[in-house]
N, CA, C and O atoms as a GROMACS GRO file, in nm:
protein
  356
    1MET      N    1  -1.366  -2.393   3.117
    1MET     CA    2  -1.249  -2.367   3.199
    1MET      C    3  -1.290  -2.368   3.346
    1MET      O    4  -1.408  -2.373   3.379
    2GLU      N    5  -1.193  -2.363   3.430
    2GLU     CA    6  -1.218  -2.377   3.573
    2GLU      C    7  -1.304  -2.264   3.629
    2GLU      O    8  -1.392  -2.288   3.712
    3ASN      N    9  -1.280  -2.141   3.584
    3ASN     CA   10  -1.350  -2.028   3.643
    3ASN      C   11  -1.478  -1.992   3.567
    3ASN      O   12  -1.539  -1.889   3.596
    4GLY      N   13  -1.520  -2.074   3.473
    4GLY     CA   14  -1.644  -2.051   3.401
    4GLY      C   15  -1.630  -1.963   3.278
    4GLY      O   16  -1.728  -1.944   3.206
    5SER      N   17  -1.511  -1.909   3.251
    5SER     CA   18  -1.493  -1.827   3.131
    5SER      C   19  -1.483  -1.917   3.009
    5SER      O   20  -1.444  -2.033   3.020
    6PRO      N   21  -1.518  -1.865   2.891
    6PRO     CA   22  -1.515  -1.950   2.772
    6PRO      C   23  -1.372  -1.994   2.738
    6PRO      O   24  -1.275  -1.924   2.768
    7ARG      N   25  -1.362  -2.108   2.678
    7ARG     CA   26  -1.233  -2.165   2.640
    7ARG      C   27  -1.185  -2.098   2.511
    7ARG      O   28  -1.262  -2.077   2.418
    8TRP      N   29  -1.058  -2.065   2.507
    8TRP     CA   30  -0.999  -2.009   2.386
    8TRP      C   31  -0.996  -2.116   2.279
    8TRP      O   32  -0.970  -2.232   2.309
    9GLY      N   33  -1.022  -2.078   2.156
    9GLY     CA   34  -1.028  -2.176   2.048
    9GLY      C   35  -0.909  -2.169   1.954
    9GLY      O   36  -0.924  -2.191   1.833
   10PHE      N   37  -0.790  -2.139   2.006
   10PHE     CA   38  -0.673  -2.130   1.920
   10PHE      C   39  -0.631  -2.268   1.872
   10PHE      O   40  -0.628  -2.364   1.948
   11ARG      N   41  -0.598  -2.274   1.745
   11ARG     CA   42  -0.545  -2.398   1.687
   11ARG      C   43  -0.424  -2.361   1.602
   11ARG      O   44  -0.409  -2.246   1.559
   12GLY      N   45  -0.340  -2.456   1.580
   12GLY     CA   46  -0.224  -2.433   1.495
   12GLY      C   47  -0.265  -2.414   1.350
   12GLY      O   48  -0.367  -2.467   1.306
   13ASN      N   49  -0.187  -2.338   1.278
   13ASN     CA   50  -0.210  -2.315   1.136
   13ASN      C   51  -0.117  -2.409   1.060
   13ASN      O   52   0.005  -2.392   1.062
   14ASP      N   53  -0.175  -2.509   0.993
   14ASP     CA   54  -0.093  -2.610   0.925
   14ASP      C   55  -0.002  -2.549   0.819
   14ASP      O   56   0.112  -2.593   0.803
   15GLU      N   57  -0.050  -2.448   0.747
   15GLU     CA   58   0.034  -2.386   0.644
   15GLU      C   59   0.156  -2.318   0.707
   15GLU      O   60   0.266  -2.329   0.654
   16LEU      N   61   0.135  -2.249   0.818
   16LEU     CA   62   0.248  -2.185   0.885
   16LEU      C   63   0.343  -2.287   0.944
   16LEU      O   64   0.465  -2.270   0.940
   17ASN      N   65   0.288  -2.394   0.999
   17ASN     CA   66   0.374  -2.498   1.055
   17ASN      C   67   0.461  -2.560   0.946
   17ASN      O   68   0.580  -2.586   0.968
   18MET      N   69   0.403  -2.585   0.829
   18MET     CA   70   0.480  -2.643   0.719
   18MET      C   71   0.586  -2.544   0.671
   18MET      O   72   0.699  -2.583   0.641
   19ALA      N   73   0.549  -2.416   0.662
   19ALA     CA   74   0.644  -2.314   0.615
   19ALA      C   75   0.761  -2.301   0.712
   19ALA      O   76   0.874  -2.277   0.668
   20SER      N   77   0.736  -2.315   0.840
   20SER     CA   78   0.844  -2.300   0.937
   20SER      C   79   0.941  -2.417   0.934
   20SER      O   80   1.051  -2.408   0.989
   21GLU      N   81   0.901  -2.527   0.871
   21GLU     CA   82   0.990  -2.642   0.860
   21GLU      C   83   1.089  -2.627   0.744
   21GLU      O   84   1.185  -2.704   0.735
   22ILE      N   85   1.066  -2.529   0.657
   22ILE     CA   86   1.156  -2.506   0.544
   22ILE      C   87   1.271  -2.419   0.593
   22ILE      O   88   1.250  -2.308   0.641
   23THR      N   89   1.392  -2.471   0.582
   23THR     CA   90   1.510  -2.397   0.627
   23THR      C   91   1.606  -2.377   0.511
   23THR      O   92   1.597  -2.446   0.409
   24ILE      N   93   1.695  -2.285   0.526
   24ILE     CA   94   1.798  -2.262   0.424
   24ILE      C   95   1.884  -2.387   0.410
   24ILE      O   96   1.914  -2.429   0.298
   25ARG      N   97   1.923  -2.444   0.522
   25ARG     CA   98   2.005  -2.566   0.518
   25ARG      C   99   1.931  -2.677   0.445
   25ARG      O  100   1.990  -2.750   0.366
   26GLY      N  101   1.801  -2.691   0.472
   26GLY     CA  102   1.722  -2.793   0.404
   26GLY      C  103   1.718  -2.771   0.253
   26GLY      O  104   1.727  -2.867   0.176
   27MET      N  105   1.704  -2.646   0.212
   27MET     CA  106   1.703  -2.615   0.068
   27MET      C  107   1.838  -2.645   0.005
   27MET      O  108   1.845  -2.700  -0.105
   28LEU      N  109   1.946  -2.609   0.074
   28LEU     CA  110   2.079  -2.638   0.022
   28LEU      C  111   2.102  -2.788   0.009
   28LEU      O  112   2.158  -2.835  -0.090
   29ASN      N  113   2.058  -2.862   0.109
   29ASN     CA  114   2.071  -3.008   0.102
   29ASN      C  115   1.991  -3.064  -0.015
   29ASN      O  116   2.036  -3.155  -0.084
   30LEU      N  117   1.872  -3.011  -0.037
   30LEU     CA  118   1.789  -3.055  -0.149
   30LEU      C  119   1.859  -3.028  -0.282
   30LEU      O  120   1.861  -3.112  -0.371
   31LEU      N  121   1.917  -2.909  -0.295
   31LEU     CA  122   1.990  -2.875  -0.417
   31LEU      C  123   2.109  -2.968  -0.437
   31LEU      O  124   2.132  -3.018  -0.548
   32MET      N  125   2.184  -2.993  -0.332
   32MET     CA  126   2.303  -3.078  -0.344
   32MET      C  127   2.265  -3.222  -0.380
   32MET      O  128   2.338  -3.288  -0.455
   33ARG      N  129   2.153  -3.270  -0.329
   33ARG     CA  130   2.109  -3.406  -0.362
   33ARG      C  131   2.065  -3.417  -0.508
   33ARG      O  132   2.065  -3.526  -0.565
   34ASN      N  133   2.028  -3.305  -0.568
   34ASN     CA  134   1.977  -3.308  -0.704
   34ASN      C  135   2.080  -3.267  -0.809
   34ASN      O  136   2.045  -3.245  -0.925
   35LEU      N  137   2.206  -3.256  -0.770
   35LEU     CA  138   2.310  -3.225  -0.868
   35LEU      C  139   2.333  -3.345  -0.959
   35LEU      O  140   2.319  -3.460  -0.917
   36ASN      N  141   2.369  -3.316  -1.081
   36ASN     CA  142   2.400  -3.422  -1.178
   36ASN      C  143   2.541  -3.474  -1.147
   36ASN      O  144   2.638  -3.400  -1.163
   37GLU      N  145   2.551  -3.597  -1.104
   37GLU     CA  146   2.681  -3.653  -1.066
   37GLU      C  147   2.774  -3.668  -1.186
   37GLU      O  148   2.896  -3.676  -1.168
   38ALA      N  149   2.720  -3.672  -1.306
   38ALA     CA  150   2.803  -3.683  -1.426
   38ALA      C  151   2.866  -3.549  -1.464
   38ALA      O  152   2.959  -3.544  -1.544
   39ASP      N  153   2.816  -3.440  -1.407
   39ASP     CA  154   2.869  -3.307  -1.435
   39ASP      C  155   2.980  -3.279  -1.334
   39ASP      O  156   2.954  -3.268  -1.214
   40HIS      N  157   3.103  -3.267  -1.381
   40HIS     CA  158   3.217  -3.254  -1.291
   40HIS      C  159   3.263  -3.110  -1.272
   40HIS      O  160   3.374  -3.086  -1.223
   41ARG      N  161   3.179  -3.015  -1.311
   41ARG     CA  162   3.216  -2.875  -1.287
   41ARG      C  163   3.215  -2.846  -1.137
   41ARG      O  164   3.141  -2.909  -1.061
   42THR      N  165   3.298  -2.752  -1.096
   42THR     CA  166   3.305  -2.714  -0.955
   42THR      C  167   3.175  -2.647  -0.913
   42THR      O  168   3.121  -2.564  -0.985
   43THR      N  169   3.127  -2.684  -0.797
   43THR     CA  170   3.005  -2.625  -0.743
   43THR      C  171   3.043  -2.524  -0.636
   43THR      O  172   3.122  -2.555  -0.546
   44ILE      N  173   2.989  -2.405  -0.646
   44ILE     CA  174   3.013  -2.303  -0.543
   44ILE      C  175   2.920  -2.333  -0.426
   44ILE      O  176   2.798  -2.338  -0.445
   45PRO      N  177   2.974  -2.353  -0.306
   45PRO     CA  178   2.888  -2.382  -0.192
   45PRO      C  179   2.808  -2.258  -0.150
   45PRO      O  180   2.864  -2.164  -0.093
   46LEU      N  181   2.680  -2.259  -0.177
   46LEU     CA  182   2.596  -2.143  -0.149
   46LEU      C  183   2.582  -2.116   0.000
   46LEU      O  184   2.553  -2.003   0.040
   47GLY      N  185   2.600  -2.216   0.082
   47GLY     CA  186   2.586  -2.198   0.226
   47GLY      C  187   2.716  -2.160   0.294
   47GLY      O  188   2.724  -2.161   0.416
   48HIS      N  189   2.817  -2.126   0.216
   48HIS     CA  190   2.948  -2.096   0.272
   48HIS      C  191   2.942  -1.973   0.361
   48HIS      O  192   3.004  -1.969   0.467
   49GLY      N  193   2.868  -1.872   0.319
   49GLY     CA  194   2.851  -1.752   0.400
   49GLY      C  195   2.951  -1.642   0.370
   49GLY      O  196   2.916  -1.525   0.381
   50ASP      N  197   3.072  -1.675   0.332
   50ASP     CA  198   3.173  -1.573   0.306
   50ASP      C  199   3.224  -1.589   0.163
   50ASP      O  200   3.307  -1.675   0.136
   51PRO      N  201   3.175  -1.506   0.071
   51PRO     CA  202   3.215  -1.522  -0.068
   51PRO      C  203   3.357  -1.473  -0.097
   51PRO      O  204   3.406  -1.490  -0.209
   52SER      N  205   3.424  -1.412   0.001
   52SER     CA  206   3.556  -1.354  -0.026
   52SER      C  207   3.662  -1.459  -0.057
   52SER      O  208   3.768  -1.423  -0.110
   53VAL      N  209   3.638  -1.586  -0.028
   53VAL     CA  210   3.737  -1.688  -0.061
   53VAL      C  211   3.734  -1.723  -0.209
   53VAL      O  212   3.823  -1.792  -0.259
   54PHE      N  213   3.632  -1.675  -0.280
   54PHE     CA  214   3.621  -1.702  -0.422
   54PHE      C  215   3.664  -1.577  -0.499
   54PHE      O  216   3.597  -1.474  -0.488
   55PRO      N  217   3.772  -1.583  -0.576
   55PRO     CA  218   3.823  -1.463  -0.643
   55PRO      C  219   3.722  -1.399  -0.738
   55PRO      O  220   3.733  -1.280  -0.766
   56CYS      N  221   3.627  -1.474  -0.789
   56CYS     CA  222   3.531  -1.416  -0.882
   56CYS      C  223   3.427  -1.330  -0.810
   56CYS      O  224   3.348  -1.263  -0.876
   57PHE      N  225   3.426  -1.330  -0.678
   57PHE     CA  226   3.331  -1.249  -0.602
   57PHE      C  227   3.400  -1.135  -0.528
   57PHE      O  228   3.357  -1.097  -0.419
   58ARG      N  229   3.504  -1.081  -0.585
   58ARG     CA  230   3.575  -0.971  -0.521
   58ARG      C  231   3.492  -0.844  -0.528
   58ARG      O  232   3.420  -0.821  -0.624
   59THR      N  233   3.504  -0.762  -0.425
   59THR     CA  234   3.436  -0.633  -0.422
   59THR      C  235   3.512  -0.535  -0.509
   59THR      O  236   3.635  -0.533  -0.509
   60THR      N  237   3.439  -0.455  -0.584
   60THR     CA  238   3.503  -0.356  -0.669
   60THR      C  239   3.573  -0.250  -0.584
   60THR      O  240   3.528  -0.219  -0.474
   61SER      N  241   3.681  -0.197  -0.635
   61SER     CA  242   3.756  -0.095  -0.559
   61SER      C  243   3.673   0.032  -0.541
   61SER      O  244   3.695   0.107  -0.446
   62VAL      N  245   3.578   0.056  -0.629
   62VAL     CA  246   3.490   0.173  -0.614
   62VAL      C  247   3.409   0.162  -0.485
   62VAL      O  248   3.395   0.259  -0.412
   63ALA      N  249   3.357   0.043  -0.457
   63ALA     CA  250   3.280   0.021  -0.334
   63ALA      C  251   3.370   0.033  -0.212
   63ALA      O  252   3.331   0.092  -0.111
   64GLU      N  253   3.490  -0.024  -0.220
   64GLU     CA  254   3.583  -0.015  -0.107
   64GLU      C  255   3.619   0.130  -0.078
   64GLU      O  256   3.623   0.172   0.038
   65ASP      N  257   3.646   0.208  -0.184
   65ASP     CA  258   3.680   0.349  -0.166
   65ASP      C  259   3.563   0.428  -0.107
   65ASP      O  260   3.583   0.515  -0.023
   66ALA      N  261   3.442   0.397  -0.151
   66ALA     CA  262   3.324   0.468  -0.098
   66ALA      C  263   3.307   0.441   0.051
   66ALA      O  264   3.274   0.532   0.127
   67ILE      N  265   3.330   0.318   0.092
   67ILE     CA  266   3.319   0.285   0.235
   67ILE      C  267   3.428   0.356   0.314
   67ILE      O  268   3.401   0.412   0.421
   68ALA      N  269   3.550   0.353   0.263
   68ALA     CA  270   3.661   0.419   0.333
   68ALA      C  271   3.637   0.570   0.342
   68ALA      O  272   3.661   0.630   0.447
   69ASP      N  273   3.589   0.631   0.234
   69ASP     CA  274   3.561   0.775   0.235
   69ASP      C  275   3.452   0.809   0.336
   69ASP      O  276   3.462   0.909   0.408
   70ALA      N  277   3.348   0.725   0.343
   70ALA     CA  278   3.240   0.750   0.438
   70ALA      C  279   3.291   0.741   0.582
   70ALA      O  280   3.253   0.821   0.666
   71LEU      N  281   3.377   0.644   0.609
   71LEU     CA  282   3.433   0.630   0.743
   71LEU      C  283   3.522   0.748   0.779
   71LEU      O  284   3.515   0.801   0.890
   72ARG      N  285   3.605   0.789   0.686
   72ARG     CA  286   3.698   0.899   0.712
   72ARG      C  287   3.627   1.034   0.727
   72ARG      O  288   3.677   1.123   0.796
   73SER      N  289   3.512   1.050   0.664
   73SER     CA  290   3.442   1.178   0.667
   73SER      C  291   3.388   1.212   0.805
   73SER      O  292   3.372   1.330   0.838
   74GLY      N  293   3.360   1.112   0.886
   74GLY     CA  294   3.303   1.136   1.018
   74GLY      C  295   3.156   1.172   1.014
   74GLY      O  296   3.098   1.202   1.118
   75LYS      N  297   3.095   1.170   0.898
   75LYS     CA  298   2.954   1.208   0.885
   75LYS      C  299   2.860   1.091   0.915
   75LYS      O  300   2.739   1.111   0.933
   76PHE      N  301   2.913   0.972   0.921
   76PHE     CA  302   2.827   0.855   0.932
   76PHE      C  303   2.863   0.770   1.054
   76PHE      O  304   2.866   0.648   1.047
   77ASN      N  305   2.890   0.837   1.165
   77ASN     CA  306   2.930   0.767   1.287
   77ASN      C  307   2.814   0.741   1.382
   77ASN      O  308   2.837   0.706   1.498
   78GLY      N  309   2.694   0.757   1.337
   78GLY     CA  310   2.578   0.733   1.423
   78GLY      C  311   2.463   0.678   1.340
   78GLY      O  312   2.480   0.643   1.224
   79TYR      N  313   2.348   0.672   1.403
   79TYR     CA  314   2.231   0.623   1.333
   79TYR      C  315   2.183   0.726   1.232
   79TYR      O  316   2.190   0.847   1.256
   80SER      N  317   2.135   0.679   1.120
   80SER     CA  318   2.076   0.770   1.022
   80SER      C  319   1.934   0.804   1.067
   80SER      O  320   1.881   0.741   1.159
   81SER      N  321   1.874   0.901   1.002
   81SER     CA  322   1.736   0.932   1.035
   81SER      C  323   1.648   0.815   0.991
   81SER      O  324   1.693   0.728   0.916
   82THR      N  325   1.527   0.812   1.039
   82THR     CA  326   1.439   0.699   1.008
   82THR      C  327   1.404   0.689   0.860
   82THR      O  328   1.365   0.583   0.813
   83VAL      N  329   1.419   0.798   0.787
   83VAL     CA  330   1.389   0.794   0.643
   83VAL      C  331   1.515   0.770   0.561
   83VAL      O  332   1.510   0.770   0.438
   84GLY      N  333   1.628   0.749   0.627
   84GLY     CA  334   1.752   0.723   0.556
   84GLY      C  335   1.828   0.851   0.527
   84GLY      O  336   1.784   0.961   0.563
   85ILE      N  337   1.940   0.836   0.460
   85ILE     CA  338   2.019   0.954   0.426
   85ILE      C  339   1.999   0.985   0.278
   85ILE      O  340   1.978   0.895   0.197
   86LEU      N  341   2.004   1.112   0.245
   86LEU     CA  342   1.973   1.157   0.110
   86LEU      C  343   2.060   1.090   0.002
   86LEU      O  344   2.005   1.050  -0.100
   87PRO      N  345   2.192   1.076   0.021
   87PRO     CA  346   2.272   1.012  -0.085
   87PRO      C  347   2.235   0.866  -0.112
   87PRO      O  348   2.265   0.813  -0.219
   88ALA      N  349   2.170   0.803  -0.017
   88ALA     CA  350   2.134   0.662  -0.036
   88ALA      C  351   1.998   0.644  -0.101
   88ALA      O  352   1.957   0.532  -0.131
   89ARG      N  353   1.927   0.753  -0.123
   89ARG     CA  354   1.793   0.742  -0.182
   89ARG      C  355   1.800   0.736  -0.332
   89ARG      O  356   1.696   0.728  -0.398
   0.00000   0.00000   0.00000
């Protein structure tokens, strides 16, 4: 180097570089390319992001009620402790 200090010997990690090239979109495209074209069943788009448009993925009313009760209670209007809250353990 210019000032006489030793040169850093950092190099890229090929395994990490290859892993970073794998994306969710790439995996979805790979899956879609490998579907059997003779199979005419409806395919659920995994990359849709919002399952609520599919009636078979509805949230149970028990979960909805639990969320509403938690909001109404006023006990959960801030950050929980770092170890979480006891009912969630």
